[in-house]
Residue frames relative to the residue before (quaternion, step in Angstrom):
aa qw qx qy qz dx dy dz
M 1.0000 0.0000 0.0000 0.0000 0.00 0.00 0.00
A 0.4155 -0.7256 0.4766 0.2716 3.59 -0.84 0.88
L 0.6083 -0.5478 0.4275 0.3834 3.60 -1.22 0.49
K 0.4064 -0.7015 0.4997 0.3050 3.43 -0.97 0.85
Q 0.3976 -0.7276 0.5231 0.1972 3.66 -1.00 0.82
P 0.5422 -0.6065 0.4357 0.3852 3.72 -0.93 0.69
N 0.5917 -0.5923 0.4115 0.3603 3.58 -1.17 0.69
S 0.2310 -0.8067 0.5298 0.1231 3.59 -0.96 0.63
S 0.4799 -0.7083 0.3539 0.3778 3.64 1.35 0.43
L 0.2637 0.6992 -0.5481 0.3756 3.62 1.15 0.97
F 0.4682 -0.6961 0.4957 0.2246 3.58 -1.35 0.67
V 0.7383 0.1796 -0.0802 0.6452 3.51 1.45 -0.52
G 0.6751 0.5413 -0.3499 0.3588 3.46 -1.46 0.23
L 0.6986 -0.4604 0.3194 0.4449 3.61 -1.24 0.27
N 0.7801 0.3789 -0.2054 0.4536 3.68 0.79 -0.63
K 0.2613 0.8050 -0.4856 0.2187 3.51 1.34 0.50
G 0.6306 0.5821 -0.3997 0.3221 3.55 -1.11 0.30
H 0.5998 -0.5791 0.4237 0.3539 3.52 -1.44 0.44
V 0.4546 -0.6869 0.5171 0.2326 3.59 -1.13 0.93
V 0.0874 0.7721 -0.6222 0.0955 3.42 -0.74 1.16
T 0.3754 -0.6575 0.5863 0.2883 3.56 -1.36 0.42
K 0.5154 -0.6749 0.4724 0.2359 3.38 -1.22 0.97
K 0.4562 -0.7046 0.4827 0.2499 3.69 -0.92 1.10
E 0.3119 -0.7211 0.5840 0.2043 3.45 -0.91 0.61
L 0.1400 -0.7970 0.5862 0.0389 3.71 -0.55 1.04
P 0.4699 -0.6440 0.5352 0.2794 3.44 -1.21 0.69
R 0.5617 -0.6038 0.4135 0.3859 3.60 -1.06 0.80
C 0.4430 -0.6543 0.5724 0.2192 3.44 -1.26 0.88
P 0.5243 -0.6514 0.4344 0.3349 3.69 -0.94 0.90
A 0.6047 0.6088 -0.3462 0.3792 3.60 1.04 -0.67
D 0.5465 0.6349 -0.3809 0.3913 3.52 1.31 -0.53
G 0.7094 0.4636 -0.3052 0.4343 3.63 0.91 -0.61
K 0.4415 0.6960 -0.4573 0.3340 3.68 1.37 -0.12
G 0.8104 0.2961 -0.2394 0.4451 3.48 -0.95 0.97
K 0.5590 0.5772 -0.3554 0.4776 3.43 1.43 0.00
T 0.3374 -0.7689 0.5119 0.1812 3.66 -0.67 1.08
S 0.4797 -0.6857 0.4845 0.2549 3.36 -1.03 1.03
K 0.6810 -0.4881 0.3343 0.4316 3.60 -1.30 0.14
I 0.6154 0.5714 -0.3248 0.4351 3.57 1.12 -1.00
V 0.7084 0.4993 -0.2557 0.4284 3.53 0.80 -1.10
H 0.6495 0.5190 -0.2975 0.4692 3.44 1.14 -0.93
F 0.6228 0.5166 -0.3240 0.4901 3.58 0.99 -0.68
E 0.6300 0.5230 -0.3553 0.4510 3.60 0.78 -0.98
R 0.7456 0.4482 -0.2922 0.3972 3.58 0.61 -1.14
N 0.6314 0.5202 -0.3546 0.4527 3.54 1.23 -0.62
V 0.5997 0.5426 -0.3819 0.4473 3.65 0.97 -0.44
I 0.6116 0.5757 -0.2748 0.4679 3.52 1.10 -1.11
R 0.6886 0.4725 -0.2874 0.4691 3.56 0.80 -1.06
Q 0.6487 0.5132 -0.3243 0.4590 3.67 0.92 -0.79
G 0.7391 0.4521 -0.2508 0.4318 3.53 0.96 -0.91
T 0.7855 0.3055 -0.1988 0.5002 3.53 1.00 -0.53
G 0.2055 -0.8238 0.4878 0.2030 3.55 0.98 -0.94
F 0.7074 0.4457 -0.2436 0.4915 3.55 1.19 -0.11
A 0.4301 -0.7156 0.4634 0.2971 3.75 -0.59 0.93
I 0.5741 0.6114 -0.4039 0.3654 3.55 1.11 -0.52
Y 0.7724 0.3829 -0.2138 0.4593 3.46 0.87 -1.11
E 0.4260 0.7144 -0.4721 0.2919 3.64 1.18 -0.18
K 0.6964 0.5062 -0.2804 0.4244 3.62 0.82 -1.07
M 0.6674 0.5027 -0.3152 0.4500 3.53 1.09 -0.81
I 0.6426 0.4953 -0.3447 0.4721 3.62 1.01 -0.85
T 0.6096 0.5322 -0.3923 0.4374 3.76 0.86 -0.88
K 0.6441 0.4921 -0.3668 0.4566 3.72 0.91 -0.89
L 0.6440 0.5262 -0.3351 0.4427 3.67 0.88 -0.88
L 0.6477 0.5270 -0.2774 0.4751 3.56 0.97 -0.89
G 0.6601 0.4932 -0.2813 0.4918 3.60 0.99 -0.78
L 0.6724 0.4549 -0.3343 0.4788 3.62 0.97 -0.57
C 0.6442 0.5251 -0.3293 0.4482 3.44 1.02 -0.70
A 0.6790 0.5237 -0.3223 0.4010 3.57 1.04 -0.66
L 0.5477 0.5602 -0.3808 0.4911 3.51 1.41 -0.15
């Protein structure tokens, strides 16, 4: 599919429409949801290297969480 060209204030055709400038919006806080932090990423990496099995990863994260308290 071809890139859409900006409107050129024509009445008919592919480029029809009023010419406007796009409004810059600030980032929404919910955009960061689901992104892992550096600490969590490092912790999961260490566990994967140590165990190598997805089954045991959850148990070890629980153990590490209890030790951190």
